[in-house]
C-alpha positions as CSV (number, residue, x, y, z in Angstrom):
1,X,63.2,180.4,48.5
2,X,62.5,178.1,45.6
3,X,66.1,177.9,44.6
4,X,67.2,177.2,48.1
5,X,64.6,174.4,48.4
6,X,65.6,173.0,45.0
7,X,69.2,172.9,46.0
8,X,68.3,171.2,49.3
9,X,66.3,168.6,47.4
10,X,69.2,167.9,45.0
11,X,71.6,167.5,48.0
12,X,69.2,165.1,49.7
13,X,68.8,162.9,46.6
14,X,72.5,162.9,45.8
15,X,73.2,161.9,49.4
16,X,70.6,159.2,49.4
17,X,72.0,157.8,46.1
18,X,75.5,157.9,47.5
19,X,74.4,155.9,50.6
20,X,72.5,153.4,48.4
21,X,75.6,152.9,46.3
22,X,77.8,152.5,49.3
23,X,75.5,149.8,50.8
24,X,75.5,147.9,47.5
25,X,79.3,148.2,47.3
26,X,79.6,146.8,50.9
27,X,77.5,143.8,49.9
28,X,79.5,143.3,46.6
29,X,82.9,143.5,48.4
30,X,81.7,141.1,51.0
31,X,80.4,138.7,48.3
32,X,83.6,138.8,46.2
33,X,86.4,139.4,48.7
34,X,85.0,138.3,52.1
35,X,86.6,135.5,54.1
36,X,85.6,132.0,52.9
37,X,84.2,131.2,56.4
38,X,81.7,134.0,56.0
39,X,81.0,133.4,52.3
40,X,79.7,129.9,52.9
41,X,76.8,131.4,54.9
42,X,76.0,134.1,52.3
43,X,74.4,131.9,49.8
44,X,71.9,134.4,48.5
45,X,73.8,137.6,47.8
46,X,71.0,138.6,45.3
47,X,68.7,139.0,48.3
48,X,71.3,141.1,50.1
49,X,71.1,143.6,47.3
50,X,67.3,143.5,47.3
51,X,67.3,144.2,51.0
52,X,69.6,147.2,50.7
53,X,67.5,148.6,47.8
54,X,64.4,148.3,49.9
55,X,65.8,149.9,53.0
56,X,68.4,152.6,52.1
57,X,66.9,155.0,49.4
58,X,65.7,158.2,51.0
59,X,66.1,156.7,54.5
60,X,67.1,158.4,57.7
61,X,68.7,156.6,60.6
62,X,65.3,156.2,62.1
63,X,64.0,154.7,58.9
64,X,66.8,152.2,58.8
65,X,66.5,151.3,62.5
66,X,62.8,150.6,62.0
67,X,63.4,148.6,58.8
68,X,66.1,146.5,60.5
69,X,63.5,145.7,63.2
70,X,61.1,144.6,60.5
71,X,63.8,142.5,58.9
72,X,64.6,140.8,62.2
73,X,60.9,140.1,62.8
74,X,60.4,138.7,59.2
75,X,63.6,136.6,59.5
76,X,62.5,135.1,62.8
77,X,59.1,134.1,61.3
78,X,60.7,132.6,58.2
79,X,63.4,130.6,60.1
80,X,60.9,129.0,62.5
81,X,58.3,128.1,59.9
82,X,60.7,127.0,57.1
83,X,62.9,124.8,59.3
84,X,59.7,123.2,60.6
85,X,58.4,122.7,57.1
86,X,61.7,121.2,55.8
87,X,61.9,118.9,58.8
88,X,58.3,117.6,58.3
89,X,58.3,117.3,54.5
90,X,62.1,116.6,54.0
91,X,64.0,118.3,51.2
92,X,64.0,115.2,49.0
93,X,60.2,115.2,48.8
94,X,60.0,118.8,47.7
95,X,58.6,118.9,44.2
96,X,57.5,121.9,42.1
97,X,53.9,121.7,43.4
98,X,55.0,121.3,47.0
99,X,57.2,124.3,46.8
100,X,54.5,126.4,45.2
101,X,52.0,125.3,47.9
102,X,54.5,126.0,50.7
103,X,55.2,129.5,49.4
104,X,51.4,130.2,49.0
105,X,50.5,128.9,52.5
106,X,53.5,130.7,54.2
107,X,52.7,134.0,52.4
108,X,49.1,133.8,53.5
109,X,50.0,133.3,57.1
110,X,52.5,136.1,57.1
111,X,50.3,138.5,55.2
112,X,47.2,138.0,57.3
113,X,48.0,139.9,60.5
114,X,47.1,143.6,59.8
115,X,49.6,144.8,62.5
116,X,52.6,143.4,60.7
117,X,54.4,146.1,58.7
118,X,54.5,145.9,54.9
119,X,58.3,145.8,55.0
120,X,58.3,142.7,57.1
121,X,55.8,141.0,54.8
122,X,57.9,141.8,51.7
123,X,61.1,140.6,53.3
124,X,59.4,137.4,54.5
125,X,57.9,136.8,51.0
126,X,61.3,137.0,49.4
127,X,62.9,134.7,52.0
128,X,60.2,132.1,51.6
129,X,60.7,132.1,47.8
130,X,64.5,131.6,48.3
131,X,64.1,128.8,50.8
132,X,61.5,126.7,49.0
133,X,62.7,127.2,45.4
134,X,66.3,126.6,46.6
135,X,65.1,123.3,48.2
136,X,63.6,122.2,44.8
137,X,66.8,123.1,43.0
138,X,69.2,121.4,45.4
139,X,67.0,118.5,46.4
140,X,68.2,116.1,49.1
141,X,71.4,118.0,49.5
142,X,69.5,120.9,51.1
143,X,70.2,121.4,54.8
144,X,67.2,121.6,56.9
145,X,68.7,124.3,59.1
146,X,71.7,125.6,57.2
147,X,69.7,126.4,54.0
148,X,67.2,128.8,55.8
149,X,70.1,130.1,57.8
150,X,72.0,131.0,54.6
151,X,68.9,133.0,53.5
152,X,68.7,134.7,56.9
153,X,72.5,135.5,56.8
154,X,72.2,137.1,53.3
155,X,69.3,139.2,54.5
156,X,71.3,140.3,57.6
157,X,74.2,141.3,55.4
158,X,71.9,143.7,53.5
159,X,70.5,145.1,56.7
160,X,73.9,145.6,58.2
161,X,75.2,147.3,55.0
162,X,72.2,149.6,55.2
163,X,73.1,150.6,58.7
164,X,76.7,151.3,57.8
165,X,75.8,153.3,54.7
166,X,73.2,155.6,56.4
167,X,75.9,156.6,58.9
168,X,78.3,157.8,56.1
169,X,79.7,160.4,55.8
170,X,77.5,161.6,58.7
171,X,74.3,160.2,60.1
172,X,71.2,161.4,58.3
173,X,69.0,161.8,61.4
174,X,65.2,162.2,61.2
175,X,65.5,164.9,63.9
176,X,67.8,166.9,61.7
177,X,65.5,166.4,58.7
178,X,62.6,167.7,60.8
179,X,64.6,170.7,61.8
180,X,65.6,171.5,58.2
181,X,62.1,171.0,56.9
182,X,60.7,173.1,59.7
183,X,63.1,176.0,58.8
184,X,62.2,175.7,55.2
185,X,58.5,175.7,56.0
186,X,58.8,178.7,58.2
187,X,60.6,180.6,55.4
188,X,58.0,179.3,52.9
189,X,55.1,180.6,55.1
190,X,56.8,183.9,55.4
191,X,57.3,184.2,51.7
192,X,53.6,183.3,51.0
193,X,52.4,185.8,53.5
194,X,54.4,188.5,51.9
195,X,53.1,187.6,48.4
196,X,49.5,187.5,49.5
197,X,49.6,190.8,51.4
198,X,51.4,192.5,48.5
199,X,48.7,191.1,46.2
200,X,45.8,192.4,48.2
201,X,47.2,195.9,48.5
202,X,48.3,196.0,44.9
203,X,46.8,198.6,42.6
204,X,47.7,196.6,39.5
205,X,45.7,193.6,38.6
206,X,48.4,191.9,36.5
207,X,50.9,192.4,39.4
208,X,48.4,191.0,41.9
209,X,47.8,187.9,39.7
210,X,51.5,187.3,39.4
211,X,52.0,187.5,43.2
212,X,49.0,185.1,43.7
213,X,50.6,182.7,41.2
214,X,53.9,182.8,43.1
215,X,52.0,182.2,46.4
216,X,50.2,179.2,44.9
217,X,53.5,177.7,43.8
218,X,54.9,178.2,47.3
219,X,51.8,176.4,48.6
220,X,52.6,173.3,46.7
221,X,56.1,173.3,48.1
222,X,54.7,173.8,51.6
223,X,52.5,170.7,51.2
224,X,55.6,168.6,50.4
225,X,57.4,170.0,53.4
226,X,54.5,169.2,55.7
227,X,54.4,165.7,54.3
228,X,58.2,165.3,54.9
229,X,57.8,166.6,58.5
230,X,55.0,164.2,59.3
231,X,57.0,161.2,57.9
232,X,60.2,162.1,59.8
233,X,58.3,162.6,63.0
234,X,57.2,159.0,62.9
235,X,60.7,157.7,62.5
236,X,62.3,160.1,64.9
237,X,61.1,157.9,67.8
238,X,63.3,155.1,66.6
239,X,66.4,157.4,67.0
240,X,65.3,158.8,70.3
241,X,62.7,156.6,72.0
242,X,62.5,158.9,75.0
243,X,60.9,161.6,72.9
244,X,57.6,159.8,72.8
245,X,57.4,159.7,76.6
246,X,59.4,162.7,77.9
247,X,58.7,165.2,75.1
248,X,55.4,164.4,73.5
249,X,55.1,168.0,72.2
250,X,57.5,166.9,69.4
251,X,54.8,164.7,68.0
252,X,52.2,167.6,68.0
253,X,54.3,169.6,65.6
254,X,52.3,168.6,62.5
255,X,49.0,169.7,64.2
256,X,50.6,173.0,65.2
257,X,51.8,173.6,61.7
258,X,48.2,173.1,60.4
259,X,47.2,176.1,62.6
260,X,49.4,178.2,60.4
261,X,48.6,176.5,57.1
262,X,44.8,176.8,57.3
263,X,44.7,180.6,57.6
264,X,47.3,180.9,54.8
265,X,45.1,178.7,52.6
266,X,42.3,181.1,53.5
267,X,44.3,184.1,52.3
268,X,44.9,182.3,49.0
269,X,41.1,181.5,48.6
270,X,40.3,185.2,49.4
271,X,42.7,186.5,46.8
272,X,41.6,184.0,44.1
273,X,38.0,185.3,44.7
274,X,38.9,189.0,44.2
275,X,37.4,190.1,40.9
276,X,39.2,193.5,40.6
277,X,42.3,195.4,41.7
278,X,42.8,197.7,43.4
279,X,40.3,196.3,46.0
280,X,37.8,198.9,46.9
281,X,37.8,198.1,50.6
282,X,41.6,198.6,51.0
283,X,42.3,202.2,51.7
284,X,45.6,203.8,52.8
285,X,44.9,203.2,56.6
286,X,44.0,199.6,56.0
287,X,46.9,199.1,53.7
288,X,49.3,200.3,56.4
289,X,47.6,198.0,59.0
290,X,48.0,195.0,56.8
291,X,51.6,195.7,56.1
292,X,52.3,196.2,59.8
293,X,50.4,192.9,60.6
294,X,52.4,191.1,58.0
295,X,55.7,192.4,59.5
296,X,54.5,191.3,62.9
297,X,53.7,187.7,61.8
298,X,56.9,187.4,59.8
299,X,58.8,188.5,62.9
300,X,57.2,185.6,64.8
301,X,58.0,183.2,62.0
302,X,61.6,184.4,61.9
303,X,62.0,183.8,65.6
304,X,60.4,180.3,65.4
305,X,62.4,179.4,62.3
306,X,65.6,179.1,64.3
307,X,64.1,177.4,67.3
308,X,64.0,173.6,67.9
309,X,60.8,172.1,66.7
310,X,59.8,171.0,70.2
311,X,60.2,174.5,71.6
312,X,59.2,176.6,68.5
313,X,55.7,177.9,68.6
314,X,54.0,180.0,66.0
315,X,53.5,182.8,68.5
316,X,56.4,182.9,71.0
317,X,55.7,184.7,74.3
318,X,58.0,187.6,73.5
319,X,56.0,188.4,70.3
320,X,52.5,187.3,71.4
321,X,51.1,190.8,72.1
322,X,48.1,191.6,70.0
323,X,47.7,195.0,68.3
324,X,45.6,197.3,70.4
325,X,44.1,198.7,67.3
326,X,42.1,196.0,65.4
327,X,42.5,195.6,61.6
328,X,39.0,196.7,60.9
329,X,37.1,199.2,63.1
330,X,34.7,200.9,60.6
331,X,31.1,200.2,59.7
332,X,30.9,196.9,57.8
333,X,29.0,196.5,54.6
334,X,28.0,193.3,52.7
335,X,25.9,195.1,50.1
336,X,28.8,195.1,47.7
337,X,29.7,191.4,47.3
338,X,33.0,192.3,45.8
339,X,34.2,193.4,49.3
340,X,33.5,190.0,50.9
341,X,36.8,188.4,49.8
342,X,38.7,191.3,51.3
343,X,36.8,190.9,54.6
344,X,37.7,187.2,54.6
345,X,41.3,188.1,53.9
346,X,41.2,190.4,57.0
347,X,39.7,187.7,59.0
348,X,42.4,185.2,58.1
349,X,45.0,187.9,59.0
350,X,43.4,188.2,62.4
351,X,43.7,184.4,62.9
352,X,47.4,184.6,62.1
353,X,47.9,187.5,64.4
354,X,46.2,185.9,67.4
355,X,47.4,182.4,66.5
356,X,43.9,180.9,66.7
357,X,43.8,177.1,66.7
358,X,41.3,176.8,63.8
359,X,42.5,173.4,62.7
360,X,42.2,171.9,66.2
361,X,39.0,170.2,67.3
362,X,37.9,171.7,70.6
363,X,35.9,168.6,71.3
364,X,39.1,166.5,71.5
365,X,40.7,168.6,74.2
366,X,39.7,167.4,77.7
367,X,39.8,169.9,80.5
368,X,41.8,169.1,83.6
369,X,38.8,168.7,85.8
370,X,36.7,166.9,83.2
371,X,35.4,163.5,84.2
372,X,36.8,160.5,82.3
373,X,34.7,158.3,80.1
374,X,32.4,156.0,81.8
375,X,34.3,152.9,82.9
376,X,31.7,150.5,81.4
377,X,31.9,152.2,78.0
378,X,35.7,152.1,78.2
379,X,35.7,148.4,79.0
380,X,33.3,147.7,76.2
381,X,35.5,149.8,73.8
382,X,38.6,147.9,75.0
383,X,36.8,144.6,74.5
384,X,35.9,145.5,71.0
385,X,39.4,146.7,70.3
386,X,40.9,143.3,71.5
387,X,38.6,141.4,69.1
388,X,39.4,143.8,66.3
389,X,43.1,143.0,66.7
390,X,42.6,139.2,67.0
391,X,40.2,138.7,64.1
392,X,41.5,139.6,60.7
393,X,39.6,142.3,58.8
394,X,38.2,141.8,55.4
395,X,40.9,144.1,53.9
396,X,43.8,142.0,55.5
397,X,42.1,138.7,54.4
398,X,41.9,139.9,50.8
399,X,45.5,141.1,50.9
400,X,46.7,137.8,52.3
401,X,44.8,135.7,49.8
402,X,46.0,137.9,46.9
403,X,49.6,137.6,48.0
404,X,49.2,133.8,48.5
405,X,47.7,133.1,45.1
406,X,50.1,135.4,43.1
407,X,53.3,134.1,44.8
408,X,52.1,130.5,44.5
409,X,51.3,130.8,40.8
410,X,54.5,132.7,40.1
411,X,56.7,130.0,41.8
412,X,54.8,127.2,40.1
413,X,55.1,128.5,36.5
414,X,58.6,129.9,37.1
415,X,59.9,126.5,38.2
416,X,58.1,124.8,35.4
417,X,59.7,127.1,32.8
418,X,63.2,127.1,34.1
419,X,64.1,125.2,37.3
420,X,67.5,126.8,37.8
421,X,66.2,130.4,37.5
422,X,62.9,129.8,39.1
423,X,63.6,132.2,41.9
424,X,63.0,135.4,39.9
425,X,59.4,134.9,39.1
426,X,58.6,134.9,42.8
427,X,61.2,137.4,43.9
428,X,60.1,140.0,41.3
429,X,56.6,140.3,42.8
430,X,57.5,139.5,46.4
431,X,58.6,143.2,46.8
432,X,55.7,144.5,44.7
433,X,52.7,144.1,47.0
434,X,50.9,146.9,48.6
435,X,47.9,146.9,50.8
436,X,44.9,148.1,48.9
437,X,44.9,149.2,45.3
438,X,47.7,150.4,43.1
439,X,48.0,151.4,39.4
440,X,48.6,147.8,38.4
441,X,49.2,148.3,34.7
442,X,51.5,151.2,35.2
443,X,53.6,149.5,37.9
444,X,53.8,146.3,35.9
445,X,54.9,148.1,32.8
446,X,57.5,150.1,34.8
447,X,58.9,146.9,36.4
448,X,59.3,145.1,33.0
449,X,61.0,148.1,31.4
450,X,63.2,148.6,34.5
451,X,64.3,144.9,34.6
452,X,65.2,145.0,30.9
453,X,67.0,148.3,31.1
454,X,69.1,147.2,34.2
455,X,69.9,143.8,32.6
456,X,71.1,145.4,29.4
457,X,73.3,147.8,31.3
458,X,74.8,144.9,33.3
459,X,75.5,142.8,30.2
460,X,77.2,145.7,28.4
461,X,79.6,146.5,31.3
462,X,80.2,142.8,32.0
463,X,81.7,142.4,28.5
464,X,83.5,145.7,28.7
465,X,85.2,144.6,31.9
466,X,85.8,141.1,30.6
467,X,89.1,140.0,32.2
468,X,88.9,142.8,34.8
469,X,86.5,141.1,37.2
470,X,88.0,143.0,40.1
471,X,86.6,146.3,38.8
472,X,83.1,145.0,37.9
473,X,81.5,146.8,40.8
474,X,82.6,150.3,39.6
475,X,80.0,150.6,36.9
476,X,77.3,150.0,39.5
477,X,78.0,153.3,41.2
478,X,76.8,155.7,38.4
479,X,74.0,153.3,37.6
480,X,72.6,153.4,41.1
481,X,72.7,157.2,41.0
482,X,70.8,157.1,37.7
483,X,68.3,154.6,39.1
484,X,67.8,156.7,42.2
485,X,66.7,159.6,40.1
486,X,64.5,157.3,37.9
487,X,62.5,156.7,41.0
488,X,61.2,160.2,40.8
489,X,60.4,160.2,37.1
490,X,56.9,159.8,35.7
491,X,57.9,157.1,33.2
492,X,59.5,154.7,35.7
493,X,58.6,155.8,39.2
494,X,59.7,153.9,42.2
495,X,58.8,150.5,40.8
496,X,60.9,151.0,37.6
497,X,63.8,152.5,39.5
498,X,64.1,149.6,41.9
499,X,63.8,147.0,39.1
500,X,66.5,148.8,37.0
501,X,68.9,148.9,39.9
502,X,68.3,145.2,40.8
503,X,68.7,144.2,37.2
504,X,72.2,145.5,37.0
505,X,73.2,144.4,40.5
506,X,72.3,140.7,39.8
507,X,74.7,140.6,36.8
508,X,77.6,142.8,37.9
509,X,77.4,142.1,41.7
510,X,77.5,138.3,41.6
511,X,79.3,135.4,40.1
512,X,78.8,131.7,39.3
513,X,75.4,132.2,37.6
514,X,76.4,131.2,34.1
515,X,76.6,133.2,30.9
516,X,75.4,136.8,31.6
517,X,73.3,137.1,28.4
518,X,71.6,133.8,29.0
519,X,70.9,134.7,32.6
520,X,69.5,138.1,31.7
521,X,67.1,136.6,29.1
522,X,66.0,133.9,31.5
523,X,65.5,136.4,34.3
524,X,63.5,138.8,32.1
525,X,61.2,135.9,31.1
526,X,60.9,134.7,34.7
527,X,60.1,138.3,35.8
528,X,57.5,138.5,33.1
529,X,55.9,135.3,34.3
530,X,55.8,136.6,37.8
531,X,54.4,139.9,36.8
532,X,51.7,138.2,34.6
533,X,50.6,136.2,37.6
534,X,50.6,139.3,39.7
535,X,48.6,141.2,37.1
536,X,46.1,138.4,36.7
537,X,45.5,138.1,40.5
538,X,45.2,141.9,40.9
539,X,42.6,142.0,38.2
540,X,40.8,139.1,39.7
541,X,40.6,140.7,43.1
542,X,40.1,144.3,41.9
543,X,38.2,143.9,38.6
544,X,36.7,147.4,38.8
545,X,38.6,150.0,36.8
546,X,40.0,153.0,38.5
547,X,37.7,155.1,36.3
548,X,34.7,153.3,37.8
549,X,36.1,153.6,41.3
550,X,36.6,157.4,40.7
551,X,33.0,157.6,39.6
552,X,31.8,155.7,42.7
553,X,34.0,157.7,45.0
554,X,32.6,160.9,43.4
555,X,29.1,159.7,44.1
556,X,30.0,159.0,47.8
557,X,31.7,162.4,48.1
558,X,28.6,164.1,46.9
559,X,26.7,162.3,49.7
560,X,29.2,163.4,52.3
561,X,29.1,166.9,51.0
562,X,25.3,166.9,51.4
563,X,25.8,165.8,55.1
564,X,28.3,168.6,55.6
565,X,26.0,171.3,54.2
566,X,23.1,169.9,56.2
567,X,25.3,170.2,59.4
568,X,25.8,174.0,59.0
569,X,23.7,175.6,61.8
570,X,24.0,178.8,63.7
571,X,22.0,177.6,66.7
572,X,24.0,174.5,67.5
573,X,27.8,174.6,67.9
574,X,29.5,173.2,64.8
575,X,31.8,171.1,67.0
576,X,29.0,168.7,67.6
577,X,29.3,167.4,64.1
578,X,30.4,169.7,61.3
579,X,34.1,169.3,62.0
580,X,33.8,165.5,61.9
581,X,31.8,165.7,58.7
582,X,34.4,168.1,57.2
583,X,37.2,165.8,58.1
584,X,35.3,162.9,56.5
585,X,34.8,165.0,53.4
586,X,38.5,165.8,53.2
587,X,39.3,162.1,53.5
588,X,36.9,161.3,50.6
589,X,38.4,164.1,48.5
590,X,41.9,162.6,49.0
591,X,40.7,159.2,48.0
592,X,39.0,160.6,45.0
593,X,42.2,162.3,44.0
594,X,44.1,159.0,44.2
595,X,41.5,157.2,42.0
596,X,41.6,160.0,39.4
597,X,45.4,159.9,39.2
598,X,45.3,156.1,38.8
599,X,42.5,156.4,36.2
600,X,44.6,158.8,34.1
601,X,47.5,156.3,33.9
602,X,45.6,153.1,33.3
603,X,45.1,151.9,29.6
604,X,41.7,152.5,28.1
605,X,41.6,149.2,26.2
606,X,38.1,148.9,24.8
607,X,36.7,151.5,27.1
608,X,36.2,155.2,26.2
609,X,38.9,157.6,27.4
610,X,38.7,158.8,31.0
611,X,37.7,162.4,31.2
612,X,40.5,163.5,33.6
613,X,40.2,167.2,33.1
614,X,36.5,167.2,34.0
615,X,37.1,165.1,37.1
616,X,40.0,167.4,38.1
617,X,37.7,170.4,37.9
618,X,35.2,168.7,40.2
619,X,38.0,167.7,42.5
620,X,39.2,171.3,42.7
621,X,35.8,172.5,43.7
622,X,35.4,169.8,46.3
623,X,38.8,170.6,47.8
624,X,37.9,174.3,48.0
625,X,34.5,173.5,49.6
626,X,36.2,171.3,52.2
627,X,38.6,174.1,53.1
628,X,35.8,176.6,53.4
629,X,33.7,174.3,55.6
630,X,36.5,174.2,58.1
631,X,36.2,178.0,58.4
632,X,32.4,177.8,58.6
633,X,32.8,175.3,61.5
634,X,35.2,177.5,63.4
635,X,33.1,180.7,62.8
636,X,29.9,179.0,64.1
637,X,31.8,177.8,67.2
638,X,33.1,181.4,67.7
639,X,29.7,182.9,67.2
640,X,28.1,180.5,69.7
641,X,30.6,181.5,72.3
642,X,31.1,185.3,71.7
643,X,27.6,186.0,70.5
644,X,26.3,185.6,74.0
645,X,28.3,188.8,74.9
646,X,26.0,190.8,72.6
647,X,22.7,189.6,74.1
648,X,19.7,190.3,72.0
649,X,21.7,192.0,69.2
650,X,22.8,188.5,68.1
651,X,19.8,186.4,69.2
652,X,17.1,188.4,67.5
653,X,18.5,187.9,63.9
654,X,20.1,184.5,64.4
655,X,16.8,182.7,63.8
656,X,16.2,184.6,60.6
657,X,19.6,183.6,59.3
658,X,18.9,180.0,60.2
659,X,15.8,180.2,58.1
660,X,17.8,181.5,55.2
661,X,20.4,178.7,55.8
662,X,17.5,176.1,55.8
663,X,16.2,177.4,52.5
664,X,19.7,177.3,51.0
665,X,20.3,173.8,52.2
666,X,17.0,172.7,50.8
667,X,17.8,174.2,47.4
668,X,21.4,173.0,47.3
669,X,20.8,169.5,48.6
670,X,18.3,168.7,45.9
671,X,20.8,169.1,43.0
672,X,23.5,167.4,45.1
673,X,21.3,164.4,45.6
674,X,20.7,164.4,41.8
675,X,24.4,164.6,41.2
676,X,24.9,161.7,43.6
677,X,22.4,159.6,41.7
678,X,23.9,160.7,38.3
679,X,27.3,159.5,39.4
680,X,26.1,156.2,40.9
681,X,24.5,154.8,37.8
682,X,25.9,151.5,36.5
683,X,28.1,152.0,33.5
684,X,26.9,151.3,30.0
685,X,28.9,149.1,27.5
686,X,30.6,151.1,24.7
687,X,28.2,149.6,22.2
688,X,25.3,151.3,23.8
689,X,26.8,154.8,23.7
690,X,26.0,157.1,20.8
691,X,28.2,158.9,18.3
692,X,31.0,161.3,19.3
693,X,28.7,164.3,18.9
694,X,26.2,162.7,21.3
695,X,29.0,161.3,23.5
696,X,28.7,161.0,27.3
697,X,31.0,159.3,29.8
698,X,29.9,155.6,29.7
699,X,31.3,155.2,33.3
700,X,28.6,157.6,34.4
701,X,25.8,155.8,32.6
702,X,22.4,157.3,31.8
703,X,21.6,160.4,33.9
704,X,18.5,160.4,36.1
705,X,15.3,162.1,34.9
706,X,15.4,165.9,35.5
707,X,19.2,166.1,35.5
708,X,19.2,168.3,32.4
709,X,17.2,171.0,34.2
710,X,19.4,171.3,37.3
711,X,20.4,174.9,36.5
712,X,16.8,176.3,36.9
713,X,17.3,176.9,40.7
714,X,20.4,179.0,40.4
715,X,18.6,182.3,40.5
716,X,16.6,181.2,43.6
717,X,19.8,180.2,45.3
718,X,21.3,183.7,44.6
719,X,18.2,185.3,46.0
720,X,18.4,183.4,49.2
721,X,22.1,184.1,49.5
722,X,21.3,187.8,49.1
723,X,18.7,187.6,51.9
724,X,21.2,185.8,54.1
725,X,23.9,188.4,53.5
726,X,21.3,191.2,54.2
727,X,20.5,189.7,57.6
728,X,24.3,189.4,58.3
729,X,24.6,193.1,57.5
730,X,21.9,193.9,60.0
731,X,23.6,191.9,62.7
732,X,27.0,193.5,61.8
733,X,25.5,197.0,62.0
734,X,24.1,196.4,65.4
735,X,27.3,194.9,66.7
736,X,29.2,197.9,65.3
737,X,26.8,200.3,67.1
738,X,27.0,198.4,70.4
739,X,28.9,199.5,73.5
740,X,31.2,196.5,73.5
741,X,35.0,196.6,73.4
742,X,36.4,197.6,70.0
743,X,38.5,194.4,69.8
744,X,35.4,192.2,70.4
745,X,33.3,194.2,67.9
746,X,36.0,193.9,65.2
747,X,36.3,190.2,65.8
748,X,32.5,189.8,65.6
749,X,32.1,191.9,62.5
750,X,34.9,190.1,60.6
751,X,33.6,186.8,61.7
752,X,30.1,187.6,60.4
753,X,31.2,189.1,57.0
754,X,33.6,186.1,56.6
755,X,30.9,183.7,57.3
756,X,28.9,185.4,54.5
757,X,31.8,185.0,52.1
758,X,32.2,181.3,53.0
759,X,28.5,180.5,52.7
760,X,28.4,182.3,49.4
761,X,31.5,180.6,48.1
762,X,30.3,177.2,49.1
763,X,27.1,177.7,47.2
764,X,28.8,179.1,44.1
765,X,31.4,176.3,44.1
766,X,28.5,173.8,44.4
767,X,26.7,175.3,41.4
768,X,29.9,175.4,39.4
769,X,30.6,171.7,40.3
770,X,27.1,170.9,39.1
771,X,27.9,172.3,35.7
772,X,31.1,170.4,35.5
773,X,29.3,167.1,36.3
774,X,26.8,167.9,33.6
775,X,29.7,168.4,31.2
776,X,31.0,165.0,32.2
777,X,27.7,163.4,31.4
778,X,27.5,165.5,28.2
779,X,23.8,165.1,27.3
780,X,21.4,167.4,25.5
781,X,19.6,169.7,27.9
782,X,16.3,168.8,26.2
783,X,16.6,165.0,26.6
């Protein structure tokens, strides 16, 4: 499976590099050998190359069609505003200051609407730089209409070349990519299921750990496949617009895949919690049941693997029969806590067998006879939505102001340094903007290195092919392949790969720009000027370091986790709030992961090193807790529905378990609140920290009073968990002894024992996370 996926990945990247090279060759041939009547309109071939580099890499037909629409929208904006500006100001009156102001004002207007796609904004930024800087260079000779039209024509050439390239040698359709990723995912899920079942029934601990490790590696590949499916589903509508209206079930594929992914994640958590092998609970009968269940689910996956994504379900009708004999029909026991992971494993296998929609929020599905939302509330919502679309948000206002200042300063200083090459300071950063934060230092460093690397490559081959100008485009083909793979490297990334490709294209793919070495040096300096302006503005708008943001986000996540744990209740259906809180926690965990990754790459400067390993341990605990809380939400919903069938058997002990949960929440929320406070303290300057032996993370500041004694309640928490599990055992025993259907009794028993495992695991992970935060703070337990 891994080799097949690696081969598929290489084929995809090679095909994408080939299409990118073809698009650039089309632009180059048109620039060098096109008819003179056409060439007079293509005055900015450099921007044609930039357009292709932005559109083609890793793109499907749907991606290209969507990008071409964004190009058309951006070009229409630029043509109207730039022609009007040139007509009002007149080209002869365009000075360096006027050009910089025009670029800044135009960039602000384009960047402000939040509904405009980032691709449209980047294309428009580059076009504005070309129009207004070109007006300064050519002065009164600039045509009010023809000059912006030349910029638009060059952009159109890049877009058209992208369309032609993505159709060669056959169209790379988003629909085909979804089908391929779906098949790979179905095979991946089948492989993981096999590994996990073999591990749980294994009698050898080392063999079980090896199988678990293989399953975890497959889980990482599955996450990438799910991400690919989600992205391609968005662009598939551009290839087949009727899908959105006639076949909406295509768009639900991502949600349906999560219904398979969540139980598989549960199997992985259960296995990682098993302390010994062979597992005591797994006897020969249960081993056989598990293997039969695994074969049953694999058969369903095999059938779904070769179905169209719209028609494939994870439980086709022909295979949807449920085993008459449940996986577990014996008397349950929670006295031995080592058996709880095995019960949770059985529970997740039952979810897979019955295809239970654990990841779907039942509160979001409206019954056919359900009344619609009150009309007055709906009108009020629509009214608020209209104003939200009209008025710019704070985020879009900051983004617009940031783009405006950075581009204006880049054009100003670029023209002051070198008027003839003043384009490149603005163009370098025009395609660099993103909404929100990015790893600014890392991206800037990669762009500088990529620009220098591409320029050197271009100069070398220019002199090698001196006198053979007709073959100058040939060295671009291997270079574009190299740059395409540089996009996936840690050193250069996407920013460095794009800059390296453009650096060589501007030297080998154009003519009439002077001596190549002089142009390369001038462009590197201009690019550095632009990137310095970009870096300065980014720091001005986002002065807080990623390490500080990670600390703040960690504090917020602790607060959200407190709310989640507070929402666990056996008396009220969890769908009233716990699912939403769990989703919010998951979102915070993803944001925390992003900040941690950025903090690990940013320079330390005069700050103390970022403790990435400690933060990653806390992140792992938070991620696991978020996954477990989803199971808790589903189980409490199930118990609220099915528990009524058992009457007093369930009701008489539910209140006692809720009392135990209340005590647990009280004990666990106190240290969580302390952790939240400890991670929200203002950072101390380095001069106020102590020696290395007394070191603590200055980003976390001084811990609150009493933080050093957080571990004193661990034994009390364990005692309360034991009481909760004992009450669960009593309920499970009475359910097992009842006269209900075997299938219902088995479901209830597995649900109860699995709930015990999840509650115990959440508490243990919380206590472990508390210790990891204490290590981050690194203080003496007696201070």
